[in-house]
C-alpha positions as CSV (number, residue, x, y, z in Angstrom):
1,X,0.1,0.0,-0.4
2,X,1.5,3.7,-0.6
3,X,0.8,6.0,1.8
4,X,0.2,9.9,0.9
5,X,3.9,11.8,2.1
6,X,4.1,15.5,3.3
7,X,7.0,17.4,2.7
8,X,7.7,20.6,3.9
9,X,10.3,23.2,2.4
10,X,11.6,25.5,4.3
11,X,13.0,28.2,2.0
12,X,16.4,29.5,3.4
13,X,16.4,32.9,1.1
14,X,12.7,33.5,2.6
15,X,12.2,32.6,5.6
16,X,8.9,30.8,4.2
17,X,7.7,27.3,4.7
18,X,5.9,25.8,1.3
19,X,4.0,21.8,2.0
20,X,3.5,19.2,-0.4
21,X,1.5,16.3,-0.5
22,X,4.2,13.6,-2.6
23,X,2.4,12.1,-5.3
24,X,3.2,8.0,-4.8
25,X,6.4,7.7,-6.8
26,X,6.9,11.1,-8.1
27,X,10.4,11.8,-8.8
28,X,12.3,14.4,-7.4
29,X,12.3,16.5,-10.8
30,X,8.8,16.9,-10.8
31,X,8.9,18.1,-7.2
32,X,11.5,20.6,-8.3
33,X,9.3,21.9,-10.7
34,X,6.2,22.3,-8.0
35,X,8.9,24.5,-5.8
36,X,10.1,26.9,-8.6
37,X,6.7,27.4,-9.1
38,X,6.2,28.3,-5.2
39,X,9.6,29.9,-5.0
40,X,10.3,31.1,-8.3
41,X,14.0,29.4,-7.7
42,X,14.6,27.6,-10.8
43,X,15.4,24.0,-11.3
44,X,18.7,24.6,-11.6
45,X,19.8,26.9,-8.8
46,X,17.8,24.8,-6.1
47,X,20.2,23.0,-3.7
48,X,18.1,21.0,-0.9
49,X,19.7,19.2,1.9
50,X,18.7,17.2,4.1
51,X,19.2,18.2,8.1
52,X,22.4,16.1,7.5
53,X,23.4,17.9,5.2
54,X,23.1,15.6,2.4
55,X,21.8,17.1,-0.6
56,X,18.8,14.8,-2.6
57,X,20.0,13.0,-5.1
58,X,18.2,13.3,-8.3
59,X,18.5,10.2,-9.5
60,X,15.8,9.1,-6.5
61,X,12.2,9.0,-6.1
62,X,11.1,12.3,-4.2
63,X,10.2,10.5,-1.4
64,X,13.4,10.6,-0.5
65,X,12.5,13.8,1.6
66,X,10.8,11.5,4.1
67,X,13.0,9.1,6.8
68,X,10.8,6.8,7.8
69,X,11.0,6.3,11.8
70,X,12.5,9.7,12.3
71,X,10.1,12.2,12.1
72,X,6.6,10.1,10.7
73,X,6.2,8.9,7.7
74,X,3.8,11.7,6.8
75,X,6.0,14.9,7.2
76,X,9.2,15.7,7.7
77,X,11.7,19.4,6.8
78,X,14.2,19.8,3.9
79,X,15.8,23.3,3.3
80,X,15.7,25.5,-0.2
81,X,19.2,27.1,-0.8
82,X,19.3,29.4,-4.3
83,X,22.8,28.3,-5.6
84,X,22.9,31.3,-7.4
85,X,22.8,33.6,-4.2
86,X,25.6,33.5,-1.8
87,X,24.6,36.5,0.3
88,X,20.9,36.2,2.1
89,X,18.8,39.4,2.9
90,X,18.1,38.6,6.6
91,X,16.7,39.0,9.0
92,X,13.2,38.5,7.5
93,X,10.0,40.2,8.9
94,X,8.3,38.2,12.0
95,X,5.4,36.2,11.6
96,X,2.1,38.3,11.4
97,X,-0.2,39.0,14.8
98,X,-3.4,37.7,14.9
99,X,-6.2,40.5,14.8
100,X,-6.7,40.2,18.9
101,X,-3.1,39.9,20.1
102,X,-2.8,43.0,17.7
103,X,-5.2,44.6,20.1
104,X,-3.4,44.4,22.8
105,X,-0.3,45.3,21.4
106,X,-1.6,48.4,20.2
107,X,-2.8,49.4,23.6
108,X,-1.4,47.1,26.2
109,X,-3.6,49.3,28.9
110,X,-6.5,48.3,28.3
111,X,-9.3,46.6,30.1
112,X,-10.7,43.4,29.6
113,X,-12.7,40.7,31.1
114,X,-10.5,37.9,32.7
115,X,-12.3,35.0,30.2
116,X,-11.3,37.3,26.8
117,X,-8.4,38.2,28.1
118,X,-7.6,34.0,28.6
119,X,-8.3,33.8,25.0
120,X,-6.1,36.7,23.7
121,X,-3.3,35.1,26.0
122,X,-3.6,32.1,25.2
123,X,-3.0,33.3,20.9
124,X,-0.1,35.1,22.5
125,X,1.3,32.6,24.2
126,X,1.1,30.8,21.1
127,X,2.7,33.1,19.0
128,X,5.6,33.9,20.9
129,X,6.8,30.3,21.0
130,X,5.6,30.1,17.0
131,X,8.4,33.1,17.3
132,X,11.4,30.7,18.7
133,X,10.4,28.0,16.3
134,X,10.8,29.8,13.5
135,X,13.9,30.8,14.9
136,X,14.8,27.3,15.9
137,X,13.5,25.9,12.0
138,X,16.3,28.2,10.1
139,X,19.3,27.4,12.8
140,X,18.4,24.0,11.9
141,X,18.9,25.0,8.1
142,X,22.2,26.7,8.8
143,X,23.3,24.0,10.4
144,X,22.6,21.7,7.4
145,X,24.1,24.5,4.9
146,X,27.3,24.1,7.7
147,X,27.2,19.6,7.3
148,X,27.2,20.4,3.5
149,X,30.3,22.9,3.7
150,X,31.8,20.1,6.2
151,X,31.4,17.8,3.5
152,X,32.4,19.5,0.2
153,X,35.9,20.8,2.9
154,X,35.9,16.8,2.8
155,X,36.2,16.2,-0.6
156,X,38.4,18.9,-1.3
157,X,40.8,18.1,1.8
158,X,40.6,14.5,-0.7
159,X,41.4,16.1,-3.9
160,X,44.4,18.2,-2.3
161,X,45.8,15.2,-0.4
162,X,45.9,13.3,-4.2
163,X,47.3,16.6,-5.9
164,X,50.3,17.1,-3.2
165,X,50.8,13.6,-3.4
166,X,51.2,13.7,-7.1
167,X,53.1,16.8,-7.2
168,X,55.7,15.1,-4.6
169,X,55.9,11.6,-7.1
170,X,56.5,14.4,-10.3
171,X,59.3,16.2,-8.1
172,X,61.0,13.3,-8.0
173,X,60.8,11.6,-10.9
174,X,61.9,15.4,-12.2
175,X,64.8,14.9,-9.4
176,X,65.7,11.0,-10.7
177,X,65.6,12.5,-14.8
178,X,67.8,15.4,-14.5
179,X,70.4,13.7,-12.3
180,X,70.6,10.4,-14.7
181,X,70.4,12.7,-17.9
182,X,73.5,15.0,-16.8
183,X,75.3,11.7,-15.7
184,X,74.7,10.2,-19.1
185,X,75.4,13.5,-21.2
186,X,79.2,13.9,-19.4
187,X,79.4,10.0,-20.2
188,X,78.7,10.3,-23.7
189,X,80.8,13.5,-23.8
190,X,83.8,11.2,-22.9
191,X,83.2,8.6,-25.2
192,X,82.3,10.8,-28.4
193,X,85.9,11.2,-29.5
194,X,86.9,7.3,-29.7
195,X,83.2,5.7,-29.5
196,X,79.9,5.9,-31.2
197,X,78.6,9.8,-32.0
198,X,75.1,11.0,-33.0
199,X,74.7,14.9,-32.9
200,X,70.9,14.0,-33.7
201,X,70.4,11.9,-30.8
202,X,72.7,14.6,-28.0
203,X,70.3,17.0,-29.7
204,X,67.3,14.9,-28.8
205,X,68.7,14.6,-25.3
206,X,69.1,18.1,-24.3
207,X,65.4,18.7,-25.7
208,X,64.6,16.3,-23.0
209,X,66.3,18.0,-20.2
210,X,64.5,21.5,-21.2
211,X,61.3,19.6,-22.0
212,X,61.9,18.2,-18.4
213,X,62.5,21.4,-17.0
214,X,59.3,22.5,-18.4
215,X,57.4,19.9,-16.6
216,X,58.8,21.1,-13.3
217,X,56.1,23.8,-13.8
218,X,53.5,21.3,-13.3
219,X,54.4,20.5,-9.7
220,X,54.1,24.4,-8.4
221,X,51.0,24.1,-6.8
222,X,51.8,26.4,-4.1
223,X,49.0,29.2,-5.3
224,X,46.6,26.3,-4.7
225,X,47.8,25.2,-1.5
226,X,47.8,28.5,-0.1
227,X,44.4,29.2,-1.0
228,X,43.3,25.7,0.3
229,X,44.8,26.7,3.7
230,X,43.9,30.1,4.1
231,X,39.7,28.4,3.0
232,X,40.5,25.9,6.2
233,X,41.2,28.4,8.4
234,X,38.0,30.2,7.5
235,X,36.0,27.1,8.2
236,X,37.5,26.6,11.4
237,X,36.4,29.7,12.6
238,X,33.4,29.6,11.3
239,X,33.0,26.4,13.4
240,X,34.3,27.9,16.6
241,X,32.0,31.1,15.9
242,X,29.4,31.6,18.5
243,X,26.7,32.2,15.5
244,X,27.2,28.4,14.5
245,X,25.6,27.4,18.3
246,X,21.5,28.5,18.9
247,X,21.2,31.6,20.4
248,X,17.7,31.0,21.1
249,X,18.4,31.2,25.3
250,X,16.7,34.4,25.7
251,X,13.2,33.8,23.0
252,X,13.6,30.6,25.3
253,X,13.2,31.8,28.4
254,X,10.7,34.5,27.1
255,X,8.7,31.9,25.8
256,X,8.2,30.1,29.3
257,X,7.7,33.6,30.9
258,X,4.8,33.9,28.7
259,X,3.4,30.5,29.3
260,X,4.1,31.2,33.7
261,X,2.2,34.7,33.2
262,X,-1.0,32.5,31.4
263,X,-1.0,29.6,33.9
264,X,-1.7,32.7,36.7
265,X,-4.6,34.1,34.8
266,X,-5.8,31.1,34.4
267,X,-5.9,30.4,38.0
268,X,-7.8,34.0,39.0
269,X,-11.3,33.4,39.1
270,X,-13.6,34.2,35.8
271,X,-15.6,37.2,38.0
272,X,-16.1,40.6,36.6
273,X,-12.5,41.5,37.2
274,X,-10.6,43.0,34.2
275,X,-7.0,43.0,33.8
276,X,-4.6,44.9,31.5
277,X,-2.3,43.2,28.8
278,X,1.1,45.2,30.1
279,X,3.2,42.2,31.0
280,X,2.1,40.5,28.2
281,X,3.1,43.0,25.4
282,X,6.2,43.3,26.8
283,X,6.8,39.5,26.4
284,X,5.8,39.9,22.9
285,X,7.8,42.9,22.4
286,X,11.1,41.8,23.3
287,X,10.4,38.3,21.7
288,X,10.4,39.8,18.5
289,X,13.2,41.9,19.1
290,X,15.5,38.9,20.7
291,X,14.1,37.2,17.5
292,X,15.3,40.5,15.2
293,X,18.9,40.1,16.6
294,X,19.4,36.7,16.7
295,X,18.1,36.1,12.7
296,X,20.8,38.7,11.8
297,X,23.5,37.1,13.3
298,X,22.3,33.9,12.3
299,X,21.9,34.8,8.3
300,X,25.1,36.6,8.7
301,X,26.7,33.8,9.2
302,X,24.4,31.8,7.0
303,X,26.3,34.1,3.9
304,X,30.1,33.3,5.4
305,X,29.3,29.7,5.2
306,X,27.7,29.6,1.5
307,X,29.8,32.1,0.4
308,X,32.9,29.4,2.0
309,X,31.5,27.1,0.1
310,X,31.0,28.9,-3.3
311,X,34.8,28.7,-3.0
312,X,35.4,25.6,-2.2
313,X,33.3,25.2,-5.8
314,X,35.5,27.2,-7.6
315,X,39.0,25.5,-6.2
316,X,37.7,22.0,-7.7
317,X,38.1,22.5,-10.9
318,X,41.1,24.3,-10.8
319,X,42.6,21.1,-8.3
320,X,41.3,19.0,-11.4
321,X,43.0,21.1,-14.1
322,X,46.8,20.9,-11.7
323,X,46.2,17.2,-10.9
324,X,45.6,16.5,-14.9
325,X,48.5,18.9,-15.6
326,X,51.0,16.9,-12.6
327,X,49.8,13.4,-14.2
328,X,50.7,14.5,-18.1
329,X,53.6,15.9,-17.0
330,X,54.4,12.7,-15.0
331,X,53.8,10.8,-18.2
332,X,55.9,13.0,-20.4
333,X,58.9,12.4,-18.0
334,X,58.4,8.8,-17.8
335,X,58.3,8.6,-21.8
336,X,61.5,10.9,-22.1
337,X,63.2,8.5,-19.4
338,X,62.2,5.3,-21.4
339,X,63.1,6.8,-24.6
340,X,66.5,7.6,-24.0
341,X,67.0,4.4,-22.2
342,X,66.2,2.0,-25.0
343,X,68.8,4.8,-27.8
344,X,71.3,4.1,-24.7
345,X,70.7,-0.1,-25.1
346,X,70.8,0.9,-29.0
347,X,74.3,2.3,-28.5
348,X,75.7,-0.1,-27.0
349,X,73.8,-2.8,-29.3
350,X,76.2,-1.0,-32.0
351,X,79.2,-1.0,-30.0
352,X,79.3,-4.9,-29.5
353,X,78.4,-5.4,-32.9
354,X,81.4,-3.6,-33.9
355,X,83.8,-4.7,-31.3
356,X,82.8,-8.2,-32.9
357,X,83.1,-6.9,-36.5
358,X,87.1,-6.4,-35.3
359,X,87.7,-9.2,-34.0
360,X,87.2,-11.2,-38.2
361,X,89.5,-7.9,-39.6
362,X,93.6,-8.2,-39.5
363,X,95.4,-5.8,-38.1
364,X,96.3,-4.0,-41.9
365,X,92.5,-3.9,-42.5
366,X,91.8,-2.0,-39.2
367,X,94.2,1.3,-39.9
368,X,91.6,1.6,-42.9
369,X,88.5,1.1,-40.8
370,X,86.8,5.0,-41.1
371,X,84.7,4.4,-37.8
372,X,85.3,7.0,-35.2
373,X,84.8,3.7,-32.8
374,X,87.7,2.5,-34.6
375,X,89.8,2.8,-31.2
376,X,87.5,0.4,-29.4
377,X,90.2,-2.2,-30.2
378,X,91.7,-3.8,-27.6
379,X,95.0,-2.5,-26.3
380,X,97.7,-4.5,-24.8
381,X,99.8,-3.4,-21.7
382,X,102.6,-1.7,-24.3
383,X,99.8,0.0,-25.6
384,X,100.3,-1.9,-28.7
385,X,97.5,-3.5,-30.2
386,X,96.5,-6.5,-29.6
387,X,97.3,-9.8,-32.1
388,X,94.3,-10.2,-34.4
389,X,92.9,-13.6,-33.9
390,X,93.5,-14.4,-37.7
391,X,97.1,-13.3,-36.9
392,X,97.4,-16.8,-34.7
393,X,96.2,-19.4,-37.5
394,X,98.9,-21.9,-38.6
395,X,101.5,-20.4,-41.6
396,X,100.6,-23.1,-44.4
397,X,102.6,-26.3,-44.8
398,X,104.7,-26.8,-48.5
399,X,102.9,-27.0,-51.3
400,X,99.3,-26.2,-49.5
401,X,96.9,-24.9,-51.9
402,X,97.2,-21.6,-51.5
403,X,94.5,-20.9,-53.7
404,X,92.9,-21.7,-51.2
405,X,94.3,-19.6,-48.1
406,X,93.4,-16.3,-50.5
407,X,89.7,-18.1,-51.0
408,X,89.3,-18.0,-47.3
409,X,90.7,-14.5,-47.1
410,X,88.2,-13.1,-49.4
411,X,85.2,-14.1,-48.4
412,X,86.4,-13.2,-44.5
413,X,86.4,-9.7,-46.2
414,X,82.9,-10.2,-47.6
415,X,81.7,-11.0,-43.9
416,X,83.4,-8.2,-42.7
417,X,82.4,-5.7,-45.0
418,X,78.6,-7.0,-45.1
419,X,79.3,-6.5,-41.3
420,X,79.9,-3.1,-41.8
421,X,76.9,-2.3,-43.8
422,X,74.7,-3.4,-40.9
423,X,76.1,-1.2,-38.5
424,X,76.2,1.5,-40.8
425,X,72.3,1.0,-41.2
426,X,72.0,0.6,-37.7
427,X,74.0,4.0,-37.0
428,X,71.5,5.4,-39.2
429,X,67.9,4.3,-38.0
430,X,69.4,5.5,-34.7
431,X,69.9,9.0,-36.3
432,X,66.7,9.1,-37.3
433,X,64.5,7.7,-34.7
């Protein structure tokens, strides 16, 4: 069985309550359209908060306004804020007086019969209680705004911690990258004269170093960190503020005095006596004045809360952008590091290939090698070139077919030429990459 549910919406911009009978399975968007019609606040600017500071979920039905078991199934208060405003113009006018209460307020010394006075004073007590309850509801709305702000702040802190962590990781990777590339450039320069050289690769490495310096800009999040810390301090101060706590003690005291005064009147015999309303009117006036004061403080504090919340809303996209920049810079540094390491291993492969090819060449042929890595051949302790492996071959016996030996040497030369050609191709491909 589906029960009809009533939801009361307290418009925090006007301090007025609008009530709606929820249709079974009504969507939140449907309810928001009805709220827009009643309040003039567009659905896009409506923020509907529960007392806990939780914003209503547009994906759920409107019945989420009513929490079973907390206030009963038939009614619950939801607080409406206008997201286009951060300054609320309170305090608002107090609830209007009934005709009979207004009659004694206009002339508190007028004498009325006790039975009639009881009815008037009963309405006066109800009015005083109503003023206190109006403040209490608005204070609950302010408290919901504070809890919502703290939820936003928790999300801000989480994003800030992610940003700081990513920034520190990027900083560490950049330091490692700069140290390793400086060492690579030094070692490359040391071997350049007698080893392998590539101007294109050297230029690419230096460009990497410059690009890494530009990536360091992404780790600079100091300006955001300062804004977040200042905002955090502001929120803490708002939490400590006396206006963050209920200020209705004076109104509660006046409420009790009005009730006591009415009880005293009830004990008087319903004879032909008359009495004025001076004491009750004083309580009414003091309650209105007290409400004006506490509401002015409440809405001033509420405006500060909403201002802080808007600052967080504005900061979140900036943090998101900074985090994306850090991630892109991090990825760029890792790609450059990987590219440089692949090039180093490519150099090592070429060096090993050249070393292997020289082991097949006679000393006389080595002298004609044009590669700048020719000096990489192993040296003896005396500084003379180590004997080539071919020089240790046994001399041919008398009568051996010298044509076979010559053919073997030609084969070695052809093999060596093909190896040199492969090396040159690899060097060229490395310079192009």
